[in-house]
N, C-alpha and C positions, 0 to 999 in steps of 0.2 A: 616777542618778535626778535629773532636772533639777528645780529648785524650781517652775518653771511647771507641769510635768506633775503634780507633787505637789499644788499648789494646785488645779488643775482637778479632780483626782480627789477631793480632800477636799470640794470644792464639790458634785460630783455625788453623793457619798455622803450629805452633809448634807441635800440636797434630794431624795433618792431617791424618797420617797413622792409628792411633788408631780410629779416628772418622770414617774413611772410612770403616774399618773392622766392627765397630759398626753398620754402616749403612747397610752393607751386612747381618749382623746377624739379624737386625730388619726386613729386607726384607724377609729373610728366615722364621723368626718366623711369619710374617704377612701372608705368603702364605697360611698357613693351615686355619686360620679363614676365609680368603676370599673365600675359597672353600665352606664354609657353608652359605655364604650370599645368601639368597633366595629372590624371588619376592613375594610380597603380591599381590595376584590376585583378591582381593575383591574390587568391586566398592564402597561398603558401606563406606570404610575407607576414601574415598575422599569427604565425607560430614562431617560437624561438628556434634558432638555427640548430640547436642540439635536441630538439623535441624528437622523441623516438618515433612519432607518427610520420615524420617527413622522409626518413630513409627509404622505407618501402614505397611510399608514394612517388618519390623521385625515380626510383627504379622502374615502377610501373609506367611512368611517363616516357622515359627515354627508351625503354624496351619496346613499347607498343605504340610509338609514334604520337605521343602527346596525350593520349588517354581520354580526352574530353569528348563526351557524347551528348547529343541532345536528340529529342524525339519530335518529329513533325507528325501530328495526329489529326485525323479527320474522320467523319462518319460517312460510310458508304454501305447502304443496306444491300447492295448487289455485289459486294466485294467477292464473294465466292459463288456468283451466279454460274450455272452450268455452262453457259456459252462463253465464259471467260471475260465478259465485258468489264467487270470490276477490276480484274487483274491487269487488263490492258490499260485502263485509266491509271491504275497505280504505277505501272511501268512508265507511262508517259510523265507522270508527276515526278517519279524518281529521277528520270533523266534531267528534268528541269532543276531539281534540287542539287543533283550531283554536279551540275555545271556552275553552281554558285561559287565564286571565289572564296577560298578558305575551307572548302569541304574536300577532304581527301578521299572519301568514299561513303557509300550508303549501304544499309542493310534493310531489305524489305522482302516480304513473302513472294513478290513477283520475280525474284531473281533465280531461285533454284531450278525451277522447271518451266517458267513462263506460265501461260494460261493452263497448262496441263496440271498445275498444282491443285486445280479444283476437281480433278477426276476422282470421284469417290471409290472407283474400282481399282485404282493404282495404289498398291501397298507403299511404294516409295513416296508418293504424294501424301498419303495419309501420315506416314512417319514424320515427314518434314513439317506438315501443318501442326502436328502435335508438338514437335520440337520447338517451334517458334511461337506457339500459342502463349499469349500474355507478354510477348516481346515485340513481335511485328504485327500482331492482330489480336483482337479480343476473342474470348472463348465462343461467343455467339456469332462471330464472323461479320459483325457490322462496323467495327472500328479498325481502321488501318493505321499503323505507325511505321514511319520511315525513320530508322535510327541513323543519324548523321554523325560521321566520324570527322572531327575537326582537325585541320592541320595545326601543328605547333605554331604559336604566334610568331616566332622568328622566321618561319618559312612561308606563312600565308600571305603576308604583305597587306592584309586588311585586318581591321580590328574585330574583336568579337561582337561589338555593338553593330557594326556594319553587316556582319553575317546574320545576326539575329533579325535585324530590320529587313534584310532582303528575304529571308525565309518567311517572315510574317507577311510580306507582300504577296508571296506565292501561296501560302497555306491559308491565310486569313479569309479569303473569299469563299473557301470550301465550307460545306456544312460542318459545324462544330470544329472548324479548323483552328488549331492552336499549337504552340510550342511548349515543351516541358523539358526539364533537365537542369542540373546544377549550373551549367554555364549560363542558361537563361536567367536563373535567379540572380546570379552575380551581376550580369549585365543590367538587369532591371533594377536591382538594388542600387547600383552606382548611378543609374539613370535618375532614379528618384532623389538620390543624394545631391546630384548636380542640380536638378530642378529645384530642390529645396534651397540650395545655395543662391540660385538666381531669385527665387521667391523672397528669401530673407533679405536679399540685397535691395529690393525695391519696396516690397510690401511692408516689411518691418520698418524701413526708413520712413515711409509715409505715416505709419502708426506712431512711431517714436516722435516724428515731427508734430503730429497732432497733439500728442500727450504733453510734450514739452511746451508747446504753445499754450495749452490749457493751463499748465502750471505757472508759466512766466509771461504769457501774453506779449511776446516780443519775437518778431521774425529774425532779428539779429541773433538772439540767443537760441533760436531753433537751428540756425545755420552753423553756429560755432561748434556745438557738440557733434553734429553730424559730419562736419568737415574733419574734426579730429579723428572720428571713427574711420572715415574713408582713408585718410592719410596713413593711419596706423595699419589698417588692413592691407593697403596697397604695398607699403614698405615691407611688411612681414611676408606677404606672398611673393614679392620680388626677391627677398632674401632666400626664400625656399627654392625658387626657380634657379637662382644663381648658384645655390649650393648643390643643385642636382637632386633635390628632394621632390617627392610627389605627394599629392593628396591621396588619402585612403579613406575608407569608411570611418576611420577614427578621427583623422585630422579634418574631416569635412565640417566639424563643429568649430573650427578655428575662428571664423568670422563672428559667430554668435558670442563666443567667450570674449573676444577682443572688444566687442560692442559693450559688454557688461563693464569691463574695466574702464574703457574710455568715457562712456556716458557718466558713470559714477564719479569719475575724476572731475569732469567739467561742471557737473551740477553742483559740486562743492564750491567751485569758483563762482558760479552764478549766485548762489545764496550769499556768500561772503561779500561779493561785489555789491549786491543789492543792499545788504546791511550797511556797508560803508557809505553808499550813496544816500541812504536814509538819514545819515548823520550830517549831511550837507557837504561832504567832500566832493571835489571835482572828479570827473571820470578818471583822470590820470592818477590822482591821489587815492581814489577808491580802489583802482586796480593794484596800485602799489601796496595798499594795506592788505587786500585779499591775497596777493601773491606772497607777501611776507608771512602772513598767517598760515598759508597752505603749502609753501615750498617744502618744508620739512615733512609734514604728514603725507603729501603726495609722493615725495621721494621714497619714504619708507613703505608706503602702501604698495606702490608699484614694484619696488625691489622685493618686498615680501611676497607679493603675488608671484613674481618670477621664481623665487625660491620654492614656493609651493608647487608650481608647475614643473620645475626642474626635478622634483622628487620622482617624476615618472621615468627619469633616466635609470632608476633602480629596477625598472621592469626588464624582463628578458626579451620581450617582443619588440623588434626594431621599429615598426610604425608607432608604437606607444612611446618609445624613447624619442623618436623624431618629433612627435606631437608635443611632448613635454618641452623639448628644446625650443621649438618654434613658438610655443606659447610663452615661454620665459622671455625669449627675445621680443615678442610682441608686447608683453607687459612693460618692458623697458622702453620700447618705442612709443608707448603712450606718453611717457615723460617728454620725449623728443617732439612728438607731434603737438602736444600741449604748449610747449615752449615756443615752437615755431609759429603756430597759428593764433593762439588765444590773444596775445597782446595786440597784434596787428588788426585782427578782426574786431576786437573790442573797441579800439579807439579809432577805427577807420571811418571816414565820412562824417556826415552831419545828420544822418538819420537818427531816430530815437534810439538812445543807447541804454536806457535803464530797463532792466527786467521788471515786469509787472508782478502783481500778486495774483495768485489763483483766486477764483471765485470762492468767497466765504473762507479765505485762509485765516481769518480771525479765529476760527474754531481751533486751528492748530496752535495759534498763539496762546489760547487758554488751556487746551488739553495736554500739550506736551509737558509744560512745567508741572501741571497737575498730576500727570502720569508719574513723573519723577518723585513727587511727594507721596503719592499713593504707594509706590514700591517701597519707599523707606518706612512708611507707617505699618506695612503688612509684610515685613521681611520674612518672618518665620513661616507663616502659612504658604507664602509664594515659594519660598525655598524648598519646603517639604513637598509641596504640590509639583513643582517643576522636576524635582529629583524623582518622584514616583512616576510621573508621566514619561520622563525620558528613559528611566530604567525599564518600565513595562514595554514601551515602544521598541527600545533597543533589543529586547529579548527576541523580537521577531526576526533579527538577522540570522538566528539559528534555523529558521524555517525557510530561508531563501533557497530557491532552486534556479538552475540555469536553463534558459530556453534553448533546446537543441533542435526544435523544428524550425528550420530556416524559413519556411513559408509563413510562419507567424510573425516574421519581420515585415509583412505586407498587410495592408488593410484587406478586410473581406471585400470581395467584389473586384479586386484588382486583377489584371490579366494573369499574373503569376499564380495567384491563389486559385482562380477559376480553372486554369489549365491543370494544375496539380490535383485538384479535386476530381477532375474528369479522368485523368490518368489513374489515380488511385482507385476509383470505382470501376473503370472500364478495363483497365489492363493489369490490375492487381497490385500496383505499387510503383511509386515514382522515385524511390530511393535507390540509386545505382551505386554499387560498390563491387569490390573484387578481391579475389585471392590470387596471389602469384606463387607458383610452385616450381621449384627447380626441375628441369626436364632434360632428357637426353637429346642429342642432336638428331637421332632418328627415332621417331616415335614407334613404340611396339605396343601390342595388345596388353601385355602384362603391366606396362606402365599405365596405360589408359584405364585398365580395369581398377587399378588402385585409385585413380581419379574418380571413377564412377562409384566406388565404394565410399569414398569421402563424400561425394555428392548425395548419395543415398542417406548417409547419416545426417548431413546438413538438412535435408528435406524432412526427415522423420524425427530428429532429436532436438532441433532448435525450435523451442516452443515458448509461447508467451500466453498469458491469460487473455481469453477472448471476451467479448462484451457480456457473455453469460457466466464468466468466471472459469469456464472450462479451457484446458490447454488447446491452442491452435498453432499451426505452423508460423514461425517468425519470418520465414523467407517465402516470398511468393513466386520466385523463379530462380533456378540454378541452371546455368548454361556454360558448356565448355567444348573444346575441340573433341573430347571423348564422345560426347553426345552427338555432335555433328558427324563424326566419322562413322558411328554406328548407324545413325539415321540414313546416311548417304550410301551405305554399303548394300549390296544385293542380298546378303544374309547376315544374321546376327552372329558375330564372331564367337559368342559364348557357345554356340551349337557345334563349333568346329573343333576337332581334337588336335589337329596338327598346327603347331605354332607358326610355321612359314605361311600356311594358308590363312590363318587368322590375321597375321601381319599384312598380307597382301590385300585382304578385304579392308583393313583399316586404311591402308594407303589409297585404295581405290575410292573409298568414301571421302577421304580428305581431298583427293584430286578433283572429284566432282564439284565439291563446294569451293575449292580454290579457284576453279575456272569460272564458276557462276557467282560466287560471293567472295571475291578477293578481299574486300574490306573486312569481312567477318574473320577470315582465316588470319589475316595480318593482325587483327585485334586480339586473337586468341593464342597465338604462338609466335615467339620471336627470340632473336639473339640480342643480348645486352651489348650495345655498341661500346660501352665503357669497359667491358670485360669480354673480349673476343673468346668464343668457345663456350660461353655460359648461355644456356638456353632456358627459357621460362615458359610455362603454360599458364594461361589466365583463365580463371573460373569467374564468370560474371554472375553477380548476385543482384536480386531485386528484393526490396522490402518496402513496407509502408513508410512513407516519409512523415506523415502526420500522426505521430504517436508520442506518448510521454517519454521524457528523457531517461527515466529509470528503465523503461522497457527497451529503448534503443540500446542502452549500454548492456543490458542483459543479453540481447541478441548478439551484439558484437563479442561479448565474453564467451558465449556458447560456441560461436563460430571459431574463435581463436583456440578454444580448448580442443575442439575436434580436429582442427588443422595441426595442432602440435602432436596429437596422438597419431594421426595418419601419416604425416610427413614431419617428423621431429627434426630439429636442427642437429647438425653434426659438425665436426671440425672443418670440413670442406664445404658444407652447404648450410645456408641459413634456415632451411626448412620452409614450410608454407607460411606466407605472410599475408595478413589481412590489411587492406587499405582501400583507398578510393574516396570520392567526394562525400559519400554518406558518412564515413568514419570521420573525415576532417570536419564536416559541418556539425556533427554531433559534439565534437570537442572544441569547436571554434571559440565560443564565448568563454568556455573554461580556460582556454589559452590566454585570452585577453584579460580575464579577471583573476588569473592565478596569482598575480602580484598586487591585486588591488589593496589588500590590507597592509601589505608590506610598504607599498608606496605611500599609503595613508600615514603609516607610522613615521616614515622618512619625512613626509611633509610636516607632520606635527613637530618633529625634532628640529627641522630646518627653520620653520616659521617661528618656533619658540626661541631659537637663537637670534633670529632677526628681531623679534619683539624685544628681546633682552637688550640688544644694541639700541633699538629705537626708543625704548621707554626707560632704560637705565634703572630698572627695578625688577628683580627676579619675581617678586610677588605679583606685580602688575602683569608681567609677561605671562605668568602661569594663569592668572585670572582671565586674561584676554582670550586664551585658547578655549576656555570652557563654552562660552556662548556661541562659538563658531563650530566646534566639533560636535556638540550635542545635537543641533538640528540635522546633521548628516546622519548620525546614528538613528535619529527618530525617523527620518525619511526612508532610509534603507530598511529599518525595522518594520515600518508600516507596510512596505512592499511584501515583506515576509508574512505578516499577519493577514494581508489582503489576498495572498496567493499569487501576487504578480511576480513574474519570473525575470531574472536578470538577463537582459539582452545587450546588444552592442551599445545602445544609448545609455544604459545604466552601468556599463562596465567600469568606468573610471570616475563615476560621479563623486566618490568620496574625496579623492585628492583634488579634483577640479573644483568642487564646491568649497572646500576649505580655502583654496587659493583665492576664490572669488569673494568670500565673505570677510576675510580677516582685515581687509583695508578699512572696512567700516569701523571696526574696533580701534584701529590706529587713529582715525580722525576723531572718534568720540573721546578716546583717552587723552589725546593731545589737547583738545578743547577743554576737557575737564581739568587737566592739570594746570593749564594756563590760567583758567578762571580761579582755581584754588590758590595758585602762587601769587595772584594779584590781591590776595587778602580775603577772598570769600570763604564762607564755611563750606563743608562738604555738601549739605543740601542745596546751597546757592550755586555751587560749582556744577552739580548734577543738573540743576534746572537750566543753567546757562548752556550746558552741552546738549540737553534736549531741545532747547529753543533754537539753536543754530545747526549743529551737526545732525540732530534728530530730524529736523525739517528736510535737510538735504538727503538723508537716507530714505525718507518716505518718498520724496519726489523721484529719486533715482530708481527705487524699487518699483514704483508705479509705472514709470516709463518703460523699464526693461520688461516687466511682466506683460504689459500691453504689446510691446514689440515682439516678444517671444510667442505670443498667442498664435501668430501665423504658422508656427511650426506644427500646430495641432491639425492643420489641413493636409499634412504630408501623407503620401501613400506608404512611406517607409516608417514602420512603427518605432524603430529605435530613435528616429528623429523626434517623434511625438514624445517618447519617454524622456528624451534629453530636455526638451523644452519644458515639460511639466515638472520634472525633477529639479531642474535648475531654478525654476520659478518658486517651487516649494522651499528649496534650500535658501533662496533669497528672502522669502517671507520668514522662514525660521531664523535666518541671520538677523533680519530686522527686529523680530521679537526678542532675540537674544541680546542684541545691542541696546534696545530701549527698555528691556525689563530685567533680564538676567544679569547683564553687565553692571548696571548701577546697583542692583541688589548685592552682587558679590563685592563691589567696591565698598558700599556702606556697611557690609557685614564683616568682611574679613581683612580690610585694610584700615589700619589706624591712621591718624592724621600725620604723625611724625614720619613714618616711612614714605608717605606721599611727598613730603617736602624733600626727602632724600632724592627721589627721582625727578623732582621738579627743577633742581639746580641746572643751570646752563641751557634751559629751554628758551 
């Protein structure tokens, strides 16, 4: 027990009332900024600023007015009824939808000719029905889709969530009425993340309280860890709000991770305080002893956690960097919250102060020291077995694949998945993406013919294996202004020999649709406002959203190849560029996970350095990393062997889990070295560490795994992944610290080097 740790603990106990009041004041002050903490709903921020995917996407957005499209879909068996009743209903619904705030325009089959679109004897009506088939209506004419063009967020004045909710109110009561499109997926994904946050806030709190009560049978010691968690979370979120940061799909895990760090810290205090009370010490002296014993390991545990999380600053994606920064700050705030609340709440009032013992805790009294002895007696087979298991499991990391189907981020049966399955089967594909091609200011038939040649190649040459193994088209729809101009003209320009006549036909067809379908024309041809005089034509593509990652990437590569061949880049023109939500979402998890192993390596290095300072022994610092890194490799490797794909919830599990598990090793090694320095043998010191720190590790792991179980009820699959993977990593870390760590100590560390690191503790 160092004199400095004792003086600090004495000071905290002496001023506990003032510190407790200060903690309450800070909590009250933090409440207001946390109300202003908002979610960043942009997918673009999840890519590095220099990612080559972003430049064409940004060009698409500012040239074509925001680019975001969603589909309002419903069933109408009389859509193309000869008397036009279905088209009249569609037109009325379209007017209601277009009037929704945030909608800049709509595209529907009711627009070009009105009820006359059903006339089977009108060639123009037939061409237009064929043109928009699979886009505004199904091939069998029973499904109608209204494509909604959203205003840019800065112009609309309403959130995407408000738009989606309003459209659902309108479309939901209709037969098979639903919404689909990438903006809907993003809105619903963030909706589920926010709901998970609220659910975690109260449900997990209840479960944690029940578990802690079962372990310690004291309401006081249920309140204390939960209070530390709440103060830590509030101050961290307030710091985010004051710094102008926003929550994202990544940082939504912040509350869960801070809960791990805070609960583990306080449970160590509970166990040490209870042990001191069992020796007959008064509450004040028991707290003094517990604080003196734990001040150093708590400091190093939380600062090492902070260094582990700060490794995420090595990532190139800004939300990942911000998440790492705020988690590092939150880990340090655990120290502050513990210092402010624990002394005052422990010694406050006259209610029962002693933590109780869990039912049948005597079994732990016998089994933990016995486990330490068993490990030492069977060192060689355990060491060989552990190495083989870890190596075999870790090889599965080479089999890991990234989940590119964004709909698989949602549970089966959720509204998002249901709507996407419906659109995939009825309209040919829910994946929307685009090609942007440099265009002249005045469109000519020669230019549009080049576009149609490229479209023909896209429809015929972009192939993927079908269910029977035979090649099938990878694109389900290709649509551009060239198709619209030809369909809207009175004659096919190909049949006209004179160029002026062909061009006049093209302009006439474009004019017809510009009057009737303004939103469509504006979405297909425009001038780049950032480069006056630069015009672009947009080719809209549709593909199946629900298909394997390799197949998606193959489709994108084939489209890019054809675009380069038909419209190659030159000195003055970028050539045709492939972009859109389908492309971004296919590469989204890749973007987030691109730096996973680099940040893991940085975390290993940073934590290793911190462990060297904490333990003052290079050998112990290196040994401490093994039982914490190995479970992470095992968990990620098992994902590969089981065929589970990396999604948003698993994207940063390596660096995060390492930061969460290392503090257990610090507590264990500190206890071991203290027992050994007091004259015990290595077996006796290991038994002492198992008896005290091992007990705290078991209680903390049990409480946190039970608390995290609520995440398995989420609609958002990455949240489920995160809860399960962190729980597995904690179990692996528990096994590592109770089996592998004592095994390595007794095998590779001689007694004299231990004494070298024990001096000054």
